[in-house]
C-alpha positions in Angstrom: 0.1 0.1 0.3 1.2 3.4 -1.0 1.2 6.0 2.3 2.0 9.6 2.3 3.9 11.8 4.6 2.9 15.8 4.3 5.6 17.9 5.7 8.0 20.8 5.1 11.0 18.4 3.9 11.6 15.1 1.8 11.6 12.0 4.7 13.7 9.3 3.2 14.3 7.6 6.7 11.8 8.6 9.6 13.6 9.3 12.9 11.2 9.0 16.2 13.9 11.3 18.0 12.0 14.2 15.8 8.3 13.5 16.1 6.4 15.5 18.4 4.7 13.9 21.6 1.2 14.5 22.8 -0.5 14.2 19.6 -3.3 12.3 18.6 -1.6 8.5 18.7 1.5 9.7 20.3 4.9 10.1 19.7 5.4 8.4 15.9 5.6 8.9 12.1 2.5 10.1 11.0 1.4 9.1 7.5 -2.0 8.4 5.3 -3.2 6.5 2.3 -5.1 9.9 1.2 -2.8 11.9 -1.0 -5.1 15.0 -0.7 -4.9 14.7 3.2 -1.1 14.6 3.0 -1.2 17.8 0.8 -3.2 19.4 3.2 -1.0 18.5 5.9 1.4 20.6 3.9 -0.5 23.5 4.1 0.6 24.8 7.8 4.2 24.6 6.7 3.5 26.4 3.5 1.5 29.2 5.6 4.6 30.0 7.5 6.6 30.3 4.2 8.1 27.0 4.3 8.1 24.1 1.5 5.5 21.9 1.3 6.9 18.6 0.5 4.7 15.4 0.3 6.8 11.9 0.4 5.5 8.4 -1.0 6.4 5.3 1.1 5.3 1.7 0.0 4.4 0.2 3.4 4.3 -3.5 3.6 0.7 -4.6 5.1 2.2 -8.0 6.6 2.7 -5.6 9.6 -0.6 -5.9 10.4 0.0 -9.8 11.2 3.6 -9.4 12.7 3.1 -6.3 14.8 0.8 -4.9 17.7 -1.7 -2.7 15.9 -4.4 -0.9 17.3 -7.1 0.4 14.7 -10.3 2.5 15.0 -12.4 2.3 12.6 -14.7 5.1 13.5 -15.0 8.0 16.1 -16.0 5.9 19.0 -15.8 6.2 22.9 -12.3 4.2 23.0 -10.9 6.5 19.8 -11.5 9.5 22.2 -10.0 8.0 25.5 -7.0 7.1 23.5 -6.8 10.5 21.5 -6.8 12.1 25.0 -4.4 9.8 26.9 -1.9 10.6 24.2 -2.8 14.4 23.7 -2.2 14.7 27.7 1.5 12.5 27.5 -0.1 9.5 29.6 0.2 7.1 27.1 2.1 3.9 28.3 0.9 1.5 25.6 3.4 -0.5 23.5 1.6 -0.1 19.9 3.8 -0.6 16.9 0.9 1.2 14.8 -2.0 2.8 15.2 -4.6 3.8 12.8 -7.9 5.7 12.9 -9.4 9.3 12.3 -7.7 12.5 12.2 -8.6 14.8 15.2 -8.8 18.1 12.9 -9.8 21.1 13.9 -13.5 20.6 13.9 -13.2 17.2 15.9 -10.3 18.7 17.6 -13.3 21.4 19.2 -15.6 18.4 20.0 -12.8 16.8 22.1 -11.5 20.0 23.9 -15.0 20.7 24.9 -15.4 17.1 26.2 -11.7 17.3 28.0 -13.0 20.3 29.6 -15.8 19.1 31.1 -18.5 21.1 29.0 -19.6 18.2 27.4 -20.2 14.5 28.4 -18.5 11.3 26.4 -22.3 10.8 25.1 -22.3 14.1 23.7 -19.0 13.9 22.1 -19.6 10.7 20.7 -23.0 12.0 19.2 -21.4 15.0 17.8 -18.2 13.3 16.0 -20.6 10.4 14.4 -21.4 13.0 12.1 -17.7 13.4 11.0 -16.5 11.3 8.0 -13.0 10.4 9.8 -9.8 10.6 7.4 -7.4 8.2 8.4 -3.5 8.8 9.7 -1.4 6.0 9.9 1.0 6.2 13.1 4.2 4.0 12.5 5.5 4.2 16.3 8.4 2.1 16.5 11.6 1.8 14.8 10.7 -2.1 13.7 7.5 -1.0 12.0 9.5 1.7 10.1 12.3 -0.1 9.4 11.0 -3.3 8.2 7.8 -2.4 6.5 8.2 1.2 5.3 10.1 1.7 1.7 11.0 5.3 0.6 9.8 5.9 -2.9 10.0 9.6 -3.5 8.7 12.7 -3.0 7.2 16.1 -4.8 7.0 19.6 -4.0 3.4 21.1 -3.7 
């Protein structure tokens, strides 16, 4: 499967040391099978006057059989709990790969309302069910990157 990473630079070999903590699925290399989504990720860099570069990689899907994978098929209570755990820096799970919806601005507003206690979990999930999730695939271990990801090229947006 081809997956994409949107950034301000070409990523030939992801380095987990340079990934940000306290994001949706924790520390890792974030990719998507949706090209348009990777281009959108480039937008935040381009608005700051940097390049927008989409790196393209081949991802060996045998990883799903050989590694510890957590997949969220929809926005759910489990997804919401996991996002909040990761964003608060309290994730201690040992997943190699986490897959699921992106907490984009609209989705994150709902997550924030829940986190701040302004709405309850059932109301948050009710609001999220109307959102069509994009897909992000977070490679969280060197094993996942080294053995199942192969750089194919990049392009400037």
